[in-house]
N, C-alpha and C positions, 0 to 999 in steps of 0.2 A: 445567476451564478451565486455561490454561497461562500466564497472565500472570506476568511476572517471569522467564520462561525464554527470552524473545526476546533476540537479540543485534542491537542497532542497528549497522549498518555505516556509514550516512551519513544525514544528515537536515538540513533547515533548518526543520522544523515546530516550532511552539510545543509545549512539554512536554505540555500537556493533550491536544492533538491526537495526539501520538505515543502516549500511553497509550490513546486511543480506537482508534487504528489497530491496535495490538497486541491489544487486547481484542476487537476486531471479527474479527481474524484467528483468534484463539483460538476464538471463538464459531463461526466458519465451519468450523474443523477439528472441532468437536464435532458439527456438523450434517451434514457431507459426508465421504465417504471421502477419505483423504489423496491418492489418485491422481486425484481429480476436481478438478483445478486450475481448470478453466473455471467450475465452480459456485462454488468458493471465491472466485475473483476477482470473479464477478458479485455474490455476496453482499456483499463488502466495498465494491465500487463503488456498489451501490444504497444501502447504509447511509451512505456518505459523501455521495452526492448528496442524500439526504434531510436529513442533518444540516447540511451546509455549502453546499448549492446544487449545481447541475449542473456537468458538465464534468470530473468525476474519472475517472481511469484507474487500473487495477489489473492488474498482471502477477504471476502466481504460478507457480512451478515450481522445478525443481532446477538447470536449465541454460538460461540465456537471455542474450542480448545485446540492448542497446537504445541508442538515441540519441534524445533528446527535449528539448523546451523546456517548462519548467514555470513556473507562477506562483510568485513568491518566497514562501517560507514555507509551501509545500504539498507538500514532497517528503520521503519517507522510504523507506529501503531497509533491511530487516531480515531475519533468519533466525529461524524458529520451527520446531521439530522438524527435519524434513529438507528443508523448503521455504524458498525465498527469496521475499520479498514486496516489490514495488515499487508504491508508491502515490503519485500526484501529480495535481495539477490542471493541465490543459493550458493553454498560453499561446497567444494568437492572434498574437503578434508574435515574430519571430525574435530571438535574442540579438544584442547588439551586440558588435563586435570590440573588444578592448582597445586 
């Protein structure tokens, strides 16, 4: 397990959920090859859907870009080993302009 070695880049998740996200990522890295990003992401998504209800999204890789709308309090972006992890629960309504 690699808990404590993750670097959180950005988040609005509650602390307990952040810890779960990083632990789940660590568990996925123990189960799958580090190059199997699709299986790692699927594992994390399934765990979050089970624990917090459906609608979670997970992106794992070393290079990616994205643009998304998320439900407040459900977003985390962190690095663990050589991979970046983006986990969030999707939002059905677009963001409002300031």
